C-alpha positions as CSV (number, residue, x, y, z in Angstrom):
1,X,7.2,15.3,24.0
2,X,6.9,14.0,20.5
3,X,5.9,16.3,17.2
4,X,3.7,15.2,14.8
5,X,6.6,14.0,13.1
6,X,8.5,11.9,14.9
7,X,4.5,10.0,15.3
8,X,4.2,9.5,12.6
9,X,8.2,8.3,10.8
10,X,7.8,4.6,12.1
11,X,4.5,5.0,11.1
12,X,5.4,5.9,7.1
13,X,8.8,4.0,7.7
14,X,6.9,0.4,8.3
15,X,4.6,1.9,5.0
16,X,8.0,1.9,2.9
17,X,9.4,-1.4,3.8
18,X,5.6,-3.1,3.5
19,X,6.1,-1.5,0.1
20,X,9.8,-3.0,-0.3
21,X,8.8,-5.8,1.3
22,X,7.3,-7.8,-1.8
23,X,9.8,-9.7,-3.9
24,X,8.1,-8.6,-7.7
25,X,8.7,-5.1,-6.0
26,X,12.1,-5.6,-5.0
27,X,13.3,-7.7,-8.3
28,X,12.2,-4.4,-10.4
29,X,14.1,-2.3,-8.1
30,X,17.4,-4.8,-8.7
31,X,16.4,-5.1,-12.7
32,X,16.8,-1.3,-12.4
33,X,19.7,-0.8,-10.4
34,X,22.1,-0.7,-12.9
35,X,20.2,2.8,-15.2
36,X,16.6,3.3,-16.6
37,X,14.5,0.2,-18.5
38,X,11.8,-0.3,-20.7
39,X,8.9,-2.6,-19.2
40,X,9.6,-5.2,-21.8
41,X,13.2,-4.9,-20.7
42,X,12.1,-5.2,-16.9
43,X,9.8,-8.2,-17.7
44,X,13.2,-9.9,-19.9
45,X,15.5,-9.6,-16.5
46,X,13.0,-10.8,-13.5
47,X,10.7,-13.0,-15.2
48,X,7.4,-11.4,-14.0
49,X,4.8,-11.1,-16.2
50,X,4.1,-7.8,-18.0
51,X,0.6,-7.0,-16.2
52,X,2.2,-8.3,-13.0
53,X,5.0,-5.3,-13.7
54,X,3.6,-2.8,-14.6
55,X,0.9,-3.7,-11.2
56,X,4.4,-2.9,-9.5
57,X,5.9,-0.3,-11.6
58,X,2.3,1.7,-11.1
59,X,2.7,1.1,-7.1
60,X,6.6,1.8,-7.1
61,X,5.6,5.2,-9.2
62,X,3.0,6.4,-6.5
63,X,5.7,5.7,-3.7
64,X,8.1,7.9,-5.7
65,X,10.4,5.0,-5.4
66,X,10.4,5.0,-9.6
67,X,10.2,7.0,-11.9
68,X,9.0,7.5,-15.8
69,X,10.6,9.3,-18.7
70,X,8.8,9.1,-22.1
71,X,11.7,7.9,-24.9
72,X,10.2,8.1,-28.3
73,X,7.1,5.2,-28.2
74,X,8.7,3.6,-24.8
75,X,8.7,4.5,-20.8
76,X,11.7,3.9,-19.8
77,X,11.9,3.3,-15.9
78,X,14.8,4.2,-13.4
79,X,15.6,4.4,-9.5
80,X,13.6,7.3,-8.3
81,X,16.2,8.1,-6.0
82,X,20.0,7.4,-6.4
83,X,19.7,6.5,-2.1
84,X,16.9,3.4,-3.0
85,X,20.7,1.4,-4.8
86,X,21.8,2.6,-1.7
87,X,19.1,0.6,0.5
88,X,19.5,-2.0,-1.6
89,X,22.9,-2.7,-1.7
90,X,22.7,-1.8,2.2
91,X,20.1,-4.4,2.5
92,X,23.0,-6.9,0.7
93,X,26.1,-5.9,3.3
94,X,23.4,-6.8,5.7
95,X,22.3,-9.9,4.9
96,X,25.9,-10.8,3.7
97,X,26.0,-10.8,7.9
98,X,22.6,-12.2,9.1
99,X,21.4,-14.2,5.9
100,X,21.2,-17.6,8.6
101,X,19.1,-16.2,11.3
102,X,17.1,-13.9,8.4
103,X,16.6,-17.7,7.0
104,X,15.6,-19.4,10.2
105,X,13.2,-16.2,10.8
106,X,9.5,-17.7,11.4
107,X,8.1,-14.7,11.9
108,X,7.8,-12.9,8.1
109,X,6.7,-15.7,6.7
């Protein structure tokens, strides 16, 4: 018999991956992989608008995927957990082997 936790796991995983499915949020996470950045630096690194970055940072923060630290007048953001970097690295490795299939997939346009 499945426990409550086991029943929720696929739903929580799906929610996590929906959060990661947005190209803007992924661009922000990629920008933060080397280390903490303030909003202006994230804007410069991603090419996204400042309001867009701020909205996505709020979402990522609420989900625990990034965390904020105030340093003087600036708020610096960093990955909320080192395993996010590992997850993104594993995605890169997986795509190295499956990119043509992923590109051809019409299910997730």
